[in-house]
N, C-alpha and C positions, 0 to 999 in steps of 0.2 A: 865145634862150629863157631866161627868168629864173624863179626859184622863190621863192615867198613862204613864209618860214619860219613865219609866223604862221598863214596860212590853208591851207598845204600845197597850193597851186595853182601851175600854170605860167602864164606870161604872156609875150607877145611885146612888150608895151608897157612903159612906164616906171613903171606903177603896177599893183598887184594888182587884178584885176577884182572881188574880193570886199570887201577892206578899203579899197581906193582909196589905199593908202599905198605909198611907194617905199622906205622905210627898211628894211623886212624882206626886200627882194629881194636875191638873190645867184645865182650860177651853181648849177644843180642838181648834186647828187652822186648817184651810182648808187643808193645805198640810201635816198634821201629818199622818204618816202611822198607820193604825188601823188594828189589827188582825181581819180578817173576819171569818176564820175557819182554822182548821187543819184536813186534811183528808189523807187517804191512796192513793197510786198511781193511782188506777183505777178511783177514783172519781176526783182526781187532773187532770187527762187526759181529763175529761169532763168539769171541771169548768174553766180551763184556756181559752179554745176556746169560751166558753159562755161569759166570761168577755170581751175577745177581740172583739167578734161580736157586743157587746153593747158599744164598745169603752170606757170601764171602765179600767182606768190604774190600774195595780196591780204589786206586786212583789211576787214571789213564792220562798220560802226558803226550802231546804231539811233539814229534821230534823234527818236523820239517815237512814242507810240501814242495812239489815241483810242477804240478799240472792240475788245473781245475776243470771239472766237468760238471756242469749244472750246479755250481756252487760248492761241490764236494771234491776234495782231492783224493784220488784213488792211489796216488803214489806216496802218500804220507806213511810214515812209520810211527807206531805208538808204543810207548813203554808202559807196561802194567806193573803197578806196585801193590803189594798186599802187606798187612801187618805181619810181623814175624809169627805171631800166635796163629795166624791163618795160613801161613806159607805151605806147610806140609799138606794140608787139605787141598789147597789150590793146585799145588804141583801134582798131587795124585789125580785130581779131577782132570786136568788138562792132559796129563800123560795117558790116562785111560781113554779119554774121548778122542784124542788125536794120536793114538798109538800107531796108526799107519801113515801119518803126515810127517814126512821128514823135515819139512820147514819148521813146524812147531816144535818138534823134538829137538832140532838143532838150536832154536831160539831159547828153549828151556835150558839146554846144556850150556850155551854161551853165557846166559845170565848167571848161571851158577859157577862159571869159570871151569867147566868140565870140557876136556878135549877128547875127541874120538867118539866111537860108538858106545852106546850103553844099552 
C-alpha cells in the first residue's frame, strides 16, 4: 500500500488513482491524513458522529455548496480524512454500518481508487 502525498489517498497500484502520478507516492506514515470518503451533507451528518463515538480522529472538509436552507447547505459535499493508523478501523466501521447503502459503499471505493463492485 502506497500513499500519495499530493492527493492524500492510498493506492495498491503504481500510480495514484486521483492524480495518476507516481512521483508523489511513498510508504504511508501513521499520522498521514488519508481520504476515507467524500459524501453529501446528509451522510456526513451521520458519519461524523459515528467516527466520534468510536474515538476515531478525523477531519471534515467542505468541498463546495450550491444552495442554502436556513443557513445550512444540504447540497454540500464533505471529504473525511483519518490518520493512516486509524484508516482500517474507520473503513471497517463505515463498511459495516453502511453495508446496505450503495452511495457510501461507492464513496469508500472511489476514495480508495477501487472500481466496480466489492
